[in-house]
N, C-alpha and C positions, 0 to 999 in steps of 0.2 A: 410713572412708567418709563421701563427699562431696553430703551430702544435705539436703535440707531442705524443710519447707512452711511456707508462705505464701497471704498473700491479693493480691489481682490487686487496684491502686489506679485504675489508667488509665493514658493516655501521654502524655509529654509530646514537650521533643530537649531537649540539650543540645547545648552549641556549646563545641567544644575550643579550644584553645589558638592552631592552626591555621586556625578560622575554621571551621572544617567543623559542621553543623547534625547529630549526630544522635538516630534517632527512637528514645524510649526505650521499655518499659513499667517502672512503678515496680511492684514489688511489695513488701508489708508482712512478709520474708518472717525465723519465726522470732519470740522461741526457742524452738524444740522445746526436750524433756522427753523422755530414753531411758526407757518405761514399762518396759522390757519387753527382756531378750534372749533367746532363744532359741539352742539347743545342739544338737549332733546327738546328745549321749546324751541328753537329757531330752528331747526335740522331734525326735527325726530330721529335722532341719536346720536351716540357724545363720542366722537374722533379726536383727531389731534392729526395736524398734516404736515411733515417737514420735508423743509427744502435742506438740499443737495451741490453742491457740487458750483461751478462758476459756469453758467450760461452764456451763448453769443446768441446776437439777434433774436433775442423771444416775442414774441405775438406782446402789441402792445394786452392784450387780455392776460398774461403770465405776468409780466414786466408791470402791469399798473394792479394786480393781485396782492404780489411779493411787494410793494410797497408799502405795503399797509403795517407790514413787519418788520418794515426800519428804510434806511436809505442805506443804496450799495449793496441789498440786495438781490442776488441775480442767478437766483437758483438753475441750476443744469437738471438736475430731478425733482418733483414733489411726487411723494406716497403718502396717503393717507391711513392713520392707526386703530382702529375704533377701543374706544377705555374711553376711564375718563380721563382729565387734562389733572387733575389732583392741583398739584401747586405752579403750572403752568402756564404762562402768561405769552400772551403776541406777540414774535421777534426774543423771547428767550433761546443760549444757546445752549445746547447739546452734546457734549463731547465726551471721552470715551472713562471720565474720572468719573461716571455710572456708573460703569462697571468695576471687577473688583476682579485677583487672582484665586480662582480655583471656580469661579462661576459656571453653569452650566449653560448656554446658550443653542439658542437654533439660527440657521442660519436659512437664507433661502437665496437664490438665484437660478441663471439660465445657464443651462450646460451647451457646451459645445456641443453643436451642431457638425453632423462626420455627412451629408447630404444624405446621396441616394446608397441603402443599402440593402443587401438582399438577408434573407431568414436569417444565415448561418451566422451573419453580424450583428443583425438586427434583434436576433429570437432566439440564438445561441444555439438552431436545430445540429441538426446530427447529417454528416455529409451522404452523399446515397455509396451504395457496396459499388466499390472500384475493383469490381472483376473480368475476369476472362469472358467477352461477350455481351459482354455491358455498353453500351453505348458511350460511357464515359461524362455526360454529364451529372457528376455528381454533386453539384451545388443545387440545382432548381428545385423548386418546391414540392413537385410530382401532386399530384391527386390536391383538391381543394373541397370538394364537396361529393354527393353522393346522386344518384335520380331521383331520390325526394330531400328536399322542398324542391328544386331544380334552381338551383341560387345560393348564392352564397352571405353566407349568416354575417351581418357589421359585427364588425368588433374579432376577422380572423385575422390573424398574423397571418403578414405575404412580404414581402419587399413594400421600402419607401421613404419618406425622407425619416432620419437618426439622429435623435438629438435635438438642440434649442426645445427644451423645457424647463420650465418650470420645476425647482426642487428645491427641497426643502431636507437637511442634515439636522438631526434632530443631537442632543445630549455633547454638543462642542464643550470644550472645557476653554474659559482662557489662562493663556500660561503666560500670558509677553502683556503689557498696559509699558507705551512709552507715551506721556499725559505732554512732554511738551510738542512731540512729533505729530502727536495725533493718532498713535499706530497702535495696533490691536494685535494678537496675537493668538491662534487660535489652534489647539493641540486636533491636529491631523489634516483633511482632506474638504477645501470650501466646493462645489460649485461654478462653475463657468472657467472663461478664458478669465487673464492678467490684463488690469483696467477693468471689468464688469465689473458693474452695479452688483452689491450685497445688501443686503437686510440682516442686520444682529438686531434677535431679539433670546431677552432675561427671560426669567420664568419669577417672575410676582409674586 
C-alpha cells in the first residue's frame, strides 16, 4: 500500500542536472503509524488506518485506541484507506521511503476557502453589458428561471460560499525526496493552504 499523510509546506523550484527548472510543492510527509488493521472477518471489509502528527488534548477514546499501536503515539489525524494490509502490522511506520522518484501519485486536500462569492467569480459568468442606458448592475445574476416550473432547480449556479471543497489532483510526479527530513516534492501544485493536511496515494 503506497499511501502517506502529510502537510503542505509551500512551493519552490528545483534545478535539474540538465538546467531545467521544475516547480515543485514540498510536503512534510510522515512518518505515519499503522493504528488499526481492519479485516474481512472482524469488520466486514479490509482497510488500514493511519495516524499522523502529534495531537494535544486527545479524547480518552482516541488516546486509548492509538495506545494499542504503541506507547507515546498521539496522532493528530486518523485516516482510513481501503485495501489489504499486505505485510503491514499494527504499529508499523510508513515513511517517504515507500515512494520513488518518477512515481505518479494522487493528492487529496481541502481547497482554500474564499468566502461568499458572486457568479462572476464562482462560476466564471460574463458580466452584463455596460452601455448607455444600462443601470450598471453588471455583476448581478439576472433571470434564474421561467414561468414554468415556477421554482429554482436544484444545482442552479448562483452566488454562495466558494472553496473549502475536497479536491483530488491526479498524476502528480514525485520530483524530490528527502528521507532524513521526511520531505516529499511533487511536480506542480497541490490543493489547500500551507500547513493543510494532504493525502498522497500512489498507483499500486
